mmCIF file as Biopython writes it, N, C-alpha, C and O atoms, coordinates in Angstrom:
data_model
#
loop_
_atom_site.group_PDB
_atom_site.id
_atom_site.type_symbol
_atom_site.label_atom_id
_atom_site.label_alt_id
_atom_site.label_comp_id
_atom_site.label_asym_id
_atom_site.label_entity_id
_atom_site.label_seq_id
_atom_site.pdbx_PDB_ins_code
_atom_site.Cartn_x
_atom_site.Cartn_y
_atom_site.Cartn_z
_atom_site.occupancy
_atom_site.B_iso_or_equiv
_atom_site.auth_seq_id
_atom_site.auth_asym_id
_atom_site.pdbx_PDB_model_num
ATOM 1   N N  . MET A ? 1  ? 0.992  -1.198 -0.018 1.0 0.0 1  A 1 
ATOM 2   C CA . MET A ? 1  ? 0.052  0.253  0.234  1.0 0.0 1  A 1 
ATOM 3   C C  . MET A ? 1  ? 1.068  1.147  0.232  1.0 0.0 1  A 1 
ATOM 4   O O  . MET A ? 1  ? 2.146  1.120  0.825  1.0 0.0 1  A 1 
ATOM 5   N N  . LYS A ? 2  ? 0.419  2.242  -0.785 1.0 0.0 2  A 1 
ATOM 6   C CA . LYS A ? 2  ? 1.287  3.568  -1.065 1.0 0.0 2  A 1 
ATOM 7   C C  . LYS A ? 2  ? 0.696  4.679  0.321  1.0 0.0 2  A 1 
ATOM 8   O O  . LYS A ? 2  ? -0.499 4.965  0.401  1.0 0.0 2  A 1 
ATOM 9   N N  . LEU A ? 3  ? 1.602  5.144  1.208  1.0 0.0 3  A 1 
ATOM 10  C CA . LEU A ? 3  ? 1.545  6.003  2.143  1.0 0.0 3  A 1 
ATOM 11  C C  . LEU A ? 3  ? 2.398  6.798  1.932  1.0 0.0 3  A 1 
ATOM 12  O O  . LEU A ? 3  ? 3.441  6.548  1.329  1.0 0.0 3  A 1 
ATOM 13  N N  . ILE A ? 4  ? 1.973  8.227  2.552  1.0 0.0 4  A 1 
ATOM 14  C CA . ILE A ? 4  ? 2.925  9.353  2.522  1.0 0.0 4  A 1 
ATOM 15  C C  . ILE A ? 4  ? 3.430  9.374  4.187  1.0 0.0 4  A 1 
ATOM 16  O O  . ILE A ? 4  ? 2.763  9.400  5.222  1.0 0.0 4  A 1 
ATOM 17  N N  . VAL A ? 5  ? 4.784  9.352  3.968  1.0 0.0 5  A 1 
ATOM 18  C CA . VAL A ? 5  ? 5.393  9.123  5.698  1.0 0.0 5  A 1 
ATOM 19  C C  . VAL A ? 5  ? 6.267  10.738 5.661  1.0 0.0 5  A 1 
ATOM 20  O O  . VAL A ? 5  ? 7.096  11.092 4.823  1.0 0.0 5  A 1 
ATOM 21  N N  . ASN A ? 6  ? 5.897  11.308 6.531  1.0 0.0 6  A 1 
ATOM 22  C CA . ASN A ? 6  ? 6.754  12.517 6.613  1.0 0.0 6  A 1 
ATOM 23  C C  . ASN A ? 6  ? 6.967  13.229 5.231  1.0 0.0 6  A 1 
ATOM 24  O O  . ASN A ? 6  ? 7.847  14.062 5.013  1.0 0.0 6  A 1 
ATOM 25  N N  . GLY A ? 7  ? 6.159  12.844 4.451  1.0 0.0 7  A 1 
ATOM 26  C CA . GLY A ? 7  ? 6.397  13.854 2.843  1.0 0.0 7  A 1 
ATOM 27  C C  . GLY A ? 7  ? 6.830  12.788 1.901  1.0 0.0 7  A 1 
ATOM 28  O O  . GLY A ? 7  ? 6.709  13.021 0.699  1.0 0.0 7  A 1 
ATOM 29  N N  . ASP A ? 8  ? 7.317  11.656 2.287  1.0 0.0 8  A 1 
ATOM 30  C CA . ASP A ? 8  ? 7.919  10.661 1.326  1.0 0.0 8  A 1 
ATOM 31  C C  . ASP A ? 8  ? 6.945  9.585  0.938  1.0 0.0 8  A 1 
ATOM 32  O O  . ASP A ? 8  ? 6.308  9.017  1.825  1.0 0.0 8  A 1 
ATOM 33  N N  . GLU A ? 9  ? 6.773  9.242  -0.417 1.0 0.0 9  A 1 
ATOM 34  C CA . GLU A ? 9  ? 5.786  8.244  -0.466 1.0 0.0 9  A 1 
ATOM 35  C C  . GLU A ? 9  ? 6.734  6.982  -0.419 1.0 0.0 9  A 1 
ATOM 36  O O  . GLU A ? 9  ? 7.857  6.847  -0.905 1.0 0.0 9  A 1 
ATOM 37  N N  . LYS A ? 10 ? 5.971  6.111  0.293  1.0 0.0 10 A 1 
ATOM 38  C CA . LYS A ? 10 ? 6.487  4.891  0.635  1.0 0.0 10 A 1 
ATOM 39  C C  . LYS A ? 10 ? 5.436  3.682  0.209  1.0 0.0 10 A 1 
ATOM 40  O O  . LYS A ? 10 ? 4.229  3.923  0.192  1.0 0.0 10 A 1 
ATOM 41  N N  . ASP A ? 11 ? 5.919  2.446  -0.116 1.0 0.0 11 A 1 
ATOM 42  C CA . ASP A ? 11 ? 4.996  1.278  -0.607 1.0 0.0 11 A 1 
ATOM 43  C C  . ASP A ? 11 ? 5.300  0.353  0.512  1.0 0.0 11 A 1 
ATOM 44  O O  . ASP A ? 11 ? 6.369  -0.256 0.477  1.0 0.0 11 A 1 
ATOM 45  N N  . LEU A ? 12 ? 4.501  0.185  1.475  1.0 0.0 12 A 1 
ATOM 46  C CA . LEU A ? 12 ? 4.574  -0.562 2.630  1.0 0.0 12 A 1 
ATOM 47  C C  . LEU A ? 12 ? 3.757  -1.649 2.655  1.0 0.0 12 A 1 
ATOM 48  O O  . LEU A ? 12 ? 2.732  -1.395 2.023  1.0 0.0 12 A 1 
ATOM 49  N N  . ASN A ? 13 ? 3.759  -3.056 3.233  1.0 0.0 13 A 1 
ATOM 50  C CA . ASN A ? 13 ? 2.933  -3.832 3.465  1.0 0.0 13 A 1 
ATOM 51  C C  . ASN A ? 13 ? 2.552  -4.019 4.728  1.0 0.0 13 A 1 
ATOM 52  O O  . ASN A ? 13 ? 2.966  -5.023 5.308  1.0 0.0 13 A 1 
ATOM 53  N N  . VAL A ? 14 ? 1.809  -3.224 5.310  1.0 0.0 14 A 1 
ATOM 54  C CA . VAL A ? 14 ? 1.249  -2.834 6.660  1.0 0.0 14 A 1 
ATOM 55  C C  . VAL A ? 14 ? -0.098 -2.234 6.677  1.0 0.0 14 A 1 
ATOM 56  O O  . VAL A ? 14 ? -0.446 -1.514 5.741  1.0 0.0 14 A 1 
ATOM 57  N N  . GLN A ? 15 ? -1.028 -2.521 7.859  1.0 0.0 15 A 1 
ATOM 58  C CA . GLN A ? 15 ? -2.408 -2.594 8.247  1.0 0.0 15 A 1 
ATOM 59  C C  . GLN A ? 15 ? -2.506 -1.322 8.744  1.0 0.0 15 A 1 
ATOM 60  O O  . GLN A ? 15 ? -2.888 -0.263 8.246  1.0 0.0 15 A 1 
ATOM 61  N N  . THR A ? 16 ? -1.911 -1.758 10.273 1.0 0.0 16 A 1 
ATOM 62  C CA . THR A ? 16 ? -2.182 -0.635 11.108 1.0 0.0 16 A 1 
ATOM 63  C C  . THR A ? 16 ? -0.992 0.253  11.516 1.0 0.0 16 A 1 
ATOM 64  O O  . THR A ? 16 ? 0.165  -0.109 11.302 1.0 0.0 16 A 1 
ATOM 65  N N  . VAL A ? 17 ? -1.339 1.588  12.192 1.0 0.0 17 A 1 
ATOM 66  C CA . VAL A ? 17 ? -0.410 2.218  12.742 1.0 0.0 17 A 1 
ATOM 67  C C  . VAL A ? 17 ? 0.776  1.621  13.387 1.0 0.0 17 A 1 
ATOM 68  O O  . VAL A ? 17 ? 1.876  2.170  13.326 1.0 0.0 17 A 1 
ATOM 69  N N  . ARG A ? 18 ? 0.570  0.502  14.005 1.0 0.0 18 A 1 
ATOM 70  C CA . ARG A ? 18 ? 1.460  0.018  14.825 1.0 0.0 18 A 1 
ATOM 71  C C  . ARG A ? 18 ? 2.529  -0.964 14.086 1.0 0.0 18 A 1 
ATOM 72  O O  . ARG A ? 18 ? 3.719  -1.178 14.314 1.0 0.0 18 A 1 
ATOM 73  N N  . GLU A ? 19 ? 1.747  -1.408 13.236 1.0 0.0 19 A 1 
ATOM 74  C CA . GLU A ? 19 ? 2.493  -2.142 12.051 1.0 0.0 19 A 1 
ATOM 75  C C  . GLU A ? 19 ? 3.465  -1.496 11.431 1.0 0.0 19 A 1 
ATOM 76  O O  . GLU A ? 19 ? 4.603  -1.930 11.253 1.0 0.0 19 A 1 
ATOM 77  N N  . LEU A ? 20 ? 3.022  -0.405 11.076 1.0 0.0 20 A 1 
ATOM 78  C CA . LEU A ? 20 ? 4.047  0.889  10.377 1.0 0.0 20 A 1 
ATOM 79  C C  . LEU A ? 20 ? 5.270  1.325  11.110 1.0 0.0 20 A 1 
ATOM 80  O O  . LEU A ? 20 ? 6.370  1.496  10.586 1.0 0.0 20 A 1 
ATOM 81  N N  . LEU A ? 21 ? 5.012  1.471  12.230 1.0 0.0 21 A 1 
ATOM 82  C CA . LEU A ? 21 ? 6.234  1.542  13.265 1.0 0.0 21 A 1 
ATOM 83  C C  . LEU A ? 21 ? 7.172  0.565  13.404 1.0 0.0 21 A 1 
ATOM 84  O O  . LEU A ? 21 ? 8.390  0.717  13.501 1.0 0.0 21 A 1 
ATOM 85  N N  . VAL A ? 22 ? 6.647  -0.279 13.408 1.0 0.0 22 A 1 
ATOM 86  C CA . VAL A ? 22 ? 7.442  -1.536 13.787 1.0 0.0 22 A 1 
ATOM 87  C C  . VAL A ? 22 ? 8.394  -1.700 12.335 1.0 0.0 22 A 1 
ATOM 88  O O  . VAL A ? 22 ? 9.605  -1.917 12.305 1.0 0.0 22 A 1 
ATOM 89  N N  . GLU A ? 23 ? 7.512  -1.536 11.204 1.0 0.0 23 A 1 
ATOM 90  C CA . GLU A ? 23 ? 8.135  -1.923 9.626  1.0 0.0 23 A 1 
ATOM 91  C C  . GLU A ? 23 ? 9.537  -0.775 9.698  1.0 0.0 23 A 1 
ATOM 92  O O  . GLU A ? 23 ? 10.654 -1.059 9.264  1.0 0.0 23 A 1 
ATOM 93  N N  . LEU A ? 24 ? 9.114  0.737  10.439 1.0 0.0 24 A 1 
ATOM 94  C CA . LEU A ? 24 ? 10.165 1.485  10.105 1.0 0.0 24 A 1 
ATOM 95  C C  . LEU A ? 24 ? 11.025 1.452  11.254 1.0 0.0 24 A 1 
ATOM 96  O O  . LEU A ? 24 ? 11.644 2.512  11.357 1.0 0.0 24 A 1 
ATOM 97  N N  . GLY A ? 25 ? 11.303 0.569  12.208 1.0 0.0 25 A 1 
ATOM 98  C CA . GLY A ? 25 ? 11.925 0.531  13.101 1.0 0.0 25 A 1 
ATOM 99  C C  . GLY A ? 25 ? 11.551 1.236  14.220 1.0 0.0 25 A 1 
ATOM 100 O O  . GLY A ? 25 ? 12.519 1.597  14.890 1.0 0.0 25 A 1 
ATOM 101 N N  . LEU A ? 26 ? 10.638 1.506  14.583 1.0 0.0 26 A 1 
ATOM 102 C CA . LEU A ? 26 ? 10.210 2.770  15.504 1.0 0.0 26 A 1 
ATOM 103 C C  . LEU A ? 26 ? 9.284  2.186  16.686 1.0 0.0 26 A 1 
ATOM 104 O O  . LEU A ? 26 ? 8.692  2.856  17.533 1.0 0.0 26 A 1 
ATOM 105 N N  . GLY A ? 27 ? 9.292  0.956  16.567 1.0 0.0 27 A 1 
ATOM 106 C CA . GLY A ? 27 ? 8.302  0.114  17.227 1.0 0.0 27 A 1 
ATOM 107 C C  . GLY A ? 27 ? 8.206  0.320  18.850 1.0 0.0 27 A 1 
ATOM 108 O O  . GLY A ? 27 ? 7.175  0.506  19.497 1.0 0.0 27 A 1 
ATOM 109 N N  . ASP A ? 28 ? 9.579  0.235  19.349 1.0 0.0 28 A 1 
ATOM 110 C CA . ASP A ? 28 ? 9.972  0.843  20.739 1.0 0.0 28 A 1 
ATOM 111 C C  . ASP A ? 28 ? 10.298 1.846  21.138 1.0 0.0 28 A 1 
ATOM 112 O O  . ASP A ? 28 ? 10.757 1.916  22.279 1.0 0.0 28 A 1 
ATOM 113 N N  . GLN A ? 29 ? 10.159 3.114  20.232 1.0 0.0 29 A 1 
ATOM 114 C CA . GLN A ? 29 ? 10.469 4.034  20.828 1.0 0.0 29 A 1 
ATOM 115 C C  . GLN A ? 29 ? 9.244  5.149  20.803 1.0 0.0 29 A 1 
ATOM 116 O O  . GLN A ? 29 ? 8.286  5.070  20.035 1.0 0.0 29 A 1 
ATOM 117 N N  . PRO A ? 30 ? 9.471  6.356  21.918 1.0 0.0 30 A 1 
ATOM 118 C CA . PRO A ? 30 ? 8.214  7.220  21.995 1.0 0.0 30 A 1 
ATOM 119 C C  . PRO A ? 30 ? 8.242  7.926  20.658 1.0 0.0 30 A 1 
ATOM 120 O O  . PRO A ? 30 ? 9.254  8.499  20.255 1.0 0.0 30 A 1 
ATOM 121 N N  . VAL A ? 31 ? 7.131  7.874  19.994 1.0 0.0 31 A 1 
ATOM 122 C CA . VAL A ? 31 ? 6.746  8.489  18.900 1.0 0.0 31 A 1 
ATOM 123 C C  . VAL A ? 31 ? 5.149  9.099  18.735 1.0 0.0 31 A 1 
ATOM 124 O O  . VAL A ? 31 ? 4.223  8.373  19.098 1.0 0.0 31 A 1 
ATOM 125 N N  . ALA A ? 32 ? 4.903  10.263 18.254 1.0 0.0 32 A 1 
ATOM 126 C CA . ALA A ? 32 ? 3.797  10.950 17.989 1.0 0.0 32 A 1 
ATOM 127 C C  . ALA A ? 32 ? 3.470  10.794 16.671 1.0 0.0 32 A 1 
ATOM 128 O O  . ALA A ? 32 ? 4.228  10.914 15.709 1.0 0.0 32 A 1 
ATOM 129 N N  . VAL A ? 33 ? 2.230  10.504 16.668 1.0 0.0 33 A 1 
ATOM 130 C CA . VAL A ? 33 ? 1.744  9.934  15.061 1.0 0.0 33 A 1 
ATOM 131 C C  . VAL A ? 33 ? 0.544  10.844 14.834 1.0 0.0 33 A 1 
ATOM 132 O O  . VAL A ? 33 ? -0.322 10.929 15.704 1.0 0.0 33 A 1 
ATOM 133 N N  . GLU A ? 34 ? 0.461  11.547 13.660 1.0 0.0 34 A 1 
ATOM 134 C CA . GLU A ? 34 ? -0.764 12.344 13.048 1.0 0.0 34 A 1 
ATOM 135 C C  . GLU A ? 34 ? -1.110 11.501 11.697 1.0 0.0 34 A 1 
ATOM 136 O O  . GLU A ? 34 ? -0.264 11.223 10.846 1.0 0.0 34 A 1 
ATOM 137 N N  . LEU A ? 35 ? -2.252 11.199 11.644 1.0 0.0 35 A 1 
ATOM 138 C CA . LEU A ? 35 ? -2.779 10.629 10.612 1.0 0.0 35 A 1 
ATOM 139 C C  . LEU A ? 35 ? -3.512 11.381 10.157 1.0 0.0 35 A 1 
ATOM 140 O O  . LEU A ? 35 ? -4.312 11.958 10.892 1.0 0.0 35 A 1 
ATOM 141 N N  . ASN A ? 36 ? -3.468 11.694 8.363  1.0 0.0 36 A 1 
ATOM 142 C CA . ASN A ? 36 ? -4.429 12.569 7.800  1.0 0.0 36 A 1 
ATOM 143 C C  . ASN A ? 36 ? -4.829 14.060 8.731  1.0 0.0 36 A 1 
ATOM 144 O O  . ASN A ? 36 ? -5.930 14.605 8.648  1.0 0.0 36 A 1 
ATOM 145 N N  . ARG A ? 37 ? -3.679 14.565 9.615  1.0 0.0 37 A 1 
ATOM 146 C CA . ARG A ? 37 ? -3.681 15.678 10.411 1.0 0.0 37 A 1 
ATOM 147 C C  . ARG A ? 37 ? -4.712 15.539 11.602 1.0 0.0 37 A 1 
ATOM 148 O O  . ARG A ? 37 ? -5.315 16.501 12.079 1.0 0.0 37 A 1 
ATOM 149 N N  . ASP A ? 38 ? -4.861 14.053 12.084 1.0 0.0 38 A 1 
ATOM 150 C CA . ASP A ? 38 ? -5.293 13.852 13.172 1.0 0.0 38 A 1 
ATOM 151 C C  . ASP A ? 38 ? -4.558 13.008 14.156 1.0 0.0 38 A 1 
ATOM 152 O O  . ASP A ? 38 ? -4.170 11.878 13.861 1.0 0.0 38 A 1 
ATOM 153 N N  . VAL A ? 39 ? -4.358 13.575 15.370 1.0 0.0 39 A 1 
ATOM 154 C CA . VAL A ? 39 ? -3.364 12.824 16.313 1.0 0.0 39 A 1 
ATOM 155 C C  . VAL A ? 39 ? -4.071 11.484 16.483 1.0 0.0 39 A 1 
ATOM 156 O O  . VAL A ? 39 ? -5.288 11.306 16.443 1.0 0.0 39 A 1 
ATOM 157 N N  . VAL A ? 40 ? -3.099 10.548 16.683 1.0 0.0 40 A 1 
ATOM 158 C CA . VAL A ? 40 ? -3.511 9.138  16.967 1.0 0.0 40 A 1 
ATOM 159 C C  . VAL A ? 40 ? -2.836 8.811  18.257 1.0 0.0 40 A 1 
ATOM 160 O O  . VAL A ? 40 ? -1.658 8.454  18.271 1.0 0.0 40 A 1 
ATOM 161 N N  . PRO A ? 41 ? -3.499 8.914  19.259 1.0 0.0 41 A 1 
ATOM 162 C CA . PRO A ? 41 ? -3.039 8.369  20.680 1.0 0.0 41 A 1 
ATOM 163 C C  . PRO A ? 41 ? -2.452 6.888  20.899 1.0 0.0 41 A 1 
ATOM 164 O O  . PRO A ? 41 ? -3.159 5.956  20.515 1.0 0.0 41 A 1 
ATOM 165 N N  . LYS A ? 42 ? -1.331 6.634  21.433 1.0 0.0 42 A 1 
ATOM 166 C CA . LYS A ? 42 ? -0.829 5.677  21.666 1.0 0.0 42 A 1 
ATOM 167 C C  . LYS A ? 42 ? -1.651 4.221  21.588 1.0 0.0 42 A 1 
ATOM 168 O O  . LYS A ? 42 ? -1.403 3.198  20.949 1.0 0.0 42 A 1 
ATOM 169 N N  . ARG A ? 43 ? -2.865 4.601  22.619 1.0 0.0 43 A 1 
ATOM 170 C CA . ARG A ? 43 ? -3.313 3.619  22.866 1.0 0.0 43 A 1 
ATOM 171 C C  . ARG A ? 43 ? -4.524 2.898  21.706 1.0 0.0 43 A 1 
ATOM 172 O O  . ARG A ? 43 ? -5.242 1.901  21.779 1.0 0.0 43 A 1 
ATOM 173 N N  . GLU A ? 44 ? -4.341 3.854  20.753 1.0 0.0 44 A 1 
ATOM 174 C CA . GLU A ? 44 ? -4.773 3.609  19.323 1.0 0.0 44 A 1 
ATOM 175 C C  . GLU A ? 44 ? -4.030 2.726  18.230 1.0 0.0 44 A 1 
ATOM 176 O O  . GLU A ? 44 ? -4.546 2.141  17.278 1.0 0.0 44 A 1 
ATOM 177 N N  . HIS A ? 45 ? -2.732 2.772  18.587 1.0 0.0 45 A 1 
ATOM 178 C CA . HIS A ? 45 ? -1.845 2.481  17.586 1.0 0.0 45 A 1 
ATOM 179 C C  . HIS A ? 45 ? -2.084 1.148  16.934 1.0 0.0 45 A 1 
ATOM 180 O O  . HIS A ? 45 ? -1.847 1.009  15.734 1.0 0.0 45 A 1 
ATOM 181 N N  . ASP A ? 46 ? -2.664 -0.098 17.865 1.0 0.0 46 A 1 
ATOM 182 C CA . ASP A ? 46 ? -2.621 -1.369 17.451 1.0 0.0 46 A 1 
ATOM 183 C C  . ASP A ? 46 ? -4.071 -1.402 16.642 1.0 0.0 46 A 1 
ATOM 184 O O  . ASP A ? 46 ? -4.224 -2.366 15.892 1.0 0.0 46 A 1 
ATOM 185 N N  . SER A ? 47 ? -4.819 -0.731 16.702 1.0 0.0 47 A 1 
ATOM 186 C CA . SER A ? 47 ? -6.109 -0.854 16.033 1.0 0.0 47 A 1 
ATOM 187 C C  . SER A ? 47 ? -6.422 0.202  15.225 1.0 0.0 47 A 1 
ATOM 188 O O  . SER A ? 47 ? -7.547 0.128  14.732 1.0 0.0 47 A 1 
ATOM 189 N N  . LYS A ? 48 ? -5.658 1.331  14.889 1.0 0.0 48 A 1 
ATOM 190 C CA . LYS A ? 48 ? -5.911 2.110  13.879 1.0 0.0 48 A 1 
ATOM 191 C C  . LYS A ? 48 ? -5.469 1.790  12.350 1.0 0.0 48 A 1 
ATOM 192 O O  . LYS A ? 48 ? -4.335 1.625  11.901 1.0 0.0 48 A 1 
ATOM 193 N N  . GLN A ? 49 ? -6.620 1.758  11.752 1.0 0.0 49 A 1 
ATOM 194 C CA . GLN A ? 49 ? -6.221 1.055  10.180 1.0 0.0 49 A 1 
ATOM 195 C C  . GLN A ? 49 ? -5.723 2.374  9.726  1.0 0.0 49 A 1 
ATOM 196 O O  . GLN A ? 49 ? -5.844 3.514  10.176 1.0 0.0 49 A 1 
ATOM 197 N N  . LEU A ? 50 ? -4.922 1.694  8.347  1.0 0.0 50 A 1 
ATOM 198 C CA . LEU A ? 50 ? -4.329 2.417  7.340  1.0 0.0 50 A 1 
ATOM 199 C C  . LEU A ? 50 ? -4.948 2.121  6.093  1.0 0.0 50 A 1 
ATOM 200 O O  . LEU A ? 50 ? -5.123 0.946  5.772  1.0 0.0 50 A 1 
ATOM 201 N N  . THR A ? 51 ? -5.399 3.332  5.145  1.0 0.0 51 A 1 
ATOM 202 C CA . THR A ? 51 ? -5.668 3.147  3.877  1.0 0.0 51 A 1 
ATOM 203 C C  . THR A ? 51 ? -4.844 3.776  2.901  1.0 0.0 51 A 1 
ATOM 204 O O  . THR A ? 51 ? -4.241 4.823  3.136  1.0 0.0 51 A 1 
ATOM 205 N N  . GLU A ? 52 ? -4.788 3.039  1.572  1.0 0.0 52 A 1 
ATOM 206 C CA . GLU A ? 52 ? -3.919 3.765  0.445  1.0 0.0 52 A 1 
ATOM 207 C C  . GLU A ? 52 ? -4.014 5.133  0.510  1.0 0.0 52 A 1 
ATOM 208 O O  . GLU A ? 52 ? -5.096 5.700  0.656  1.0 0.0 52 A 1 
ATOM 209 N N  . GLY A ? 53 ? -2.962 5.709  0.412  1.0 0.0 53 A 1 
ATOM 210 C CA . GLY A ? 53 ? -2.825 7.209  0.118  1.0 0.0 53 A 1 
ATOM 211 C C  . GLY A ? 53 ? -2.963 7.903  1.532  1.0 0.0 53 A 1 
ATOM 212 O O  . GLY A ? 53 ? -3.295 9.088  1.513  1.0 0.0 53 A 1 
ATOM 213 N N  . ASP A ? 54 ? -2.773 7.378  2.601  1.0 0.0 54 A 1 
ATOM 214 C CA . ASP A ? 54 ? -3.101 7.998  3.935  1.0 0.0 54 A 1 
ATOM 215 C C  . ASP A ? 54 ? -1.630 9.113  4.356  1.0 0.0 54 A 1 
ATOM 216 O O  . ASP A ? 54 ? -0.482 8.670  4.399  1.0 0.0 54 A 1 
ATOM 217 N N  . GLN A ? 55 ? -1.872 10.105 4.541  1.0 0.0 55 A 1 
ATOM 218 C CA . GLN A ? 55 ? -0.455 10.837 5.056  1.0 0.0 55 A 1 
ATOM 219 C C  . GLN A ? 55 ? -0.392 10.422 6.456  1.0 0.0 55 A 1 
ATOM 220 O O  . GLN A ? 55 ? -1.297 10.066 7.211  1.0 0.0 55 A 1 
ATOM 221 N N  . ILE A ? 56 ? 0.815  10.538 6.637  1.0 0.0 56 A 1 
ATOM 222 C CA . ILE A ? 56 ? 1.458  10.152 8.218  1.0 0.0 56 A 1 
ATOM 223 C C  . ILE A ? 56 ? 2.588  11.104 8.326  1.0 0.0 56 A 1 
ATOM 224 O O  . ILE A ? 56 ? 3.468  11.354 7.502  1.0 0.0 56 A 1 
ATOM 225 N N  . GLU A ? 57 ? 2.375  11.608 9.568  1.0 0.0 57 A 1 
ATOM 226 C CA . GLU A ? 57 ? 3.450  12.343 10.147 1.0 0.0 57 A 1 
ATOM 227 C C  . GLU A ? 57 ? 3.876  11.641 11.450 1.0 0.0 57 A 1 
ATOM 228 O O  . GLU A ? 57 ? 3.031  11.314 12.284 1.0 0.0 57 A 1 
ATOM 229 N N  . LEU A ? 58 ? 5.218  11.406 11.623 1.0 0.0 58 A 1 
ATOM 230 C CA . LEU A ? 58 ? 5.932  10.876 12.751 1.0 0.0 58 A 1 
ATOM 231 C C  . LEU A ? 58 ? 6.825  11.810 13.576 1.0 0.0 58 A 1 
ATOM 232 O O  . LEU A ? 58 ? 7.532  12.605 12.956 1.0 0.0 58 A 1 
ATOM 233 N N  . VAL A ? 59 ? 6.858  11.791 14.808 1.0 0.0 59 A 1 
ATOM 234 C CA . VAL A ? 59 ? 7.607  12.699 15.409 1.0 0.0 59 A 1 
ATOM 235 C C  . VAL A ? 59 ? 8.163  11.798 16.375 1.0 0.0 59 A 1 
ATOM 236 O O  . VAL A ? 59 ? 7.379  11.120 17.038 1.0 0.0 59 A 1 
ATOM 237 N N  . THR A ? 60 ? 9.940  11.640 16.634 1.0 0.0 60 A 1 
ATOM 238 C CA . THR A ? 60 ? 10.579 10.996 17.801 1.0 0.0 60 A 1 
ATOM 239 C C  . THR A ? 60 ? 11.255 12.046 18.445 1.0 0.0 60 A 1 
ATOM 240 O O  . THR A ? 60 ? 11.653 13.072 17.893 1.0 0.0 60 A 1 
ATOM 241 N N  . LEU A ? 61 ? 11.382 11.727 19.747 1.0 0.0 61 A 1 
ATOM 242 C CA . LEU A ? 61 ? 12.298 12.370 20.493 1.0 0.0 61 A 1 
ATOM 243 C C  . LEU A ? 61 ? 14.025 12.280 20.380 1.0 0.0 61 A 1 
ATOM 244 O O  . LEU A ? 61 ? 14.548 11.166 20.408 1.0 0.0 61 A 1 
ATOM 245 N N  . VAL A ? 62 ? 14.686 13.251 20.280 1.0 0.0 62 A 1 
ATOM 246 C CA . VAL A ? 62 ? 16.023 13.319 20.081 1.0 0.0 62 A 1 
ATOM 247 C C  . VAL A ? 62 ? 16.620 13.939 21.433 1.0 0.0 62 A 1 
ATOM 248 O O  . VAL A ? 62 ? 16.230 14.981 21.959 1.0 0.0 62 A 1 
ATOM 249 N N  . GLY A ? 63 ? 17.586 13.144 21.868 1.0 0.0 63 A 1 
ATOM 250 C CA . GLY A ? 63 ? 18.199 13.608 23.289 1.0 0.0 63 A 1 
ATOM 251 C C  . GLY A ? 63 ? 19.441 14.164 22.831 1.0 0.0 63 A 1 
ATOM 252 O O  . GLY A ? 63 ? 19.995 13.676 21.847 1.0 0.0 63 A 1 
ATOM 253 N N  . GLY A ? 64 ? 20.032 15.339 23.578 1.0 0.0 64 A 1 
ATOM 254 C CA . GLY A ? 64 ? 21.314 15.756 23.177 1.0 0.0 64 A 1 
ATOM 255 C C  . GLY A ? 64 ? 21.360 17.004 24.015 1.0 0.0 64 A 1 
ATOM 256 O O  . GLY A ? 64 ? 20.509 17.268 24.865 1.0 0.0 64 A 1 
ATOM 257 N N  . GLY A ? 65 ? 22.244 17.643 23.772 1.0 0.0 65 A 1 
ATOM 258 C CA . GLY A ? 65 ? 22.371 18.946 24.561 1.0 0.0 65 A 1 
ATOM 259 C C  . GLY A ? 65 ? 24.051 19.792 24.187 1.0 0.0 65 A 1 
ATOM 260 O O  . GLY A ? 65 ? 24.340 20.858 24.730 1.0 0.0 65 A 1 
#
């Protein structure tokens, strides 16, 4: 399925937000997810279904100083 992730088109075999995060190597990291301009709470990551052409923005925390 083609998805737009942080502005880049990706062809991924995923069904849910959680599967997307795991596929992108972000499954164990704190990450904020926006799906088609709506925030997806972490408690919904397992159940939130994705569809062709969805636009997803992912924001992770980066430490440093």
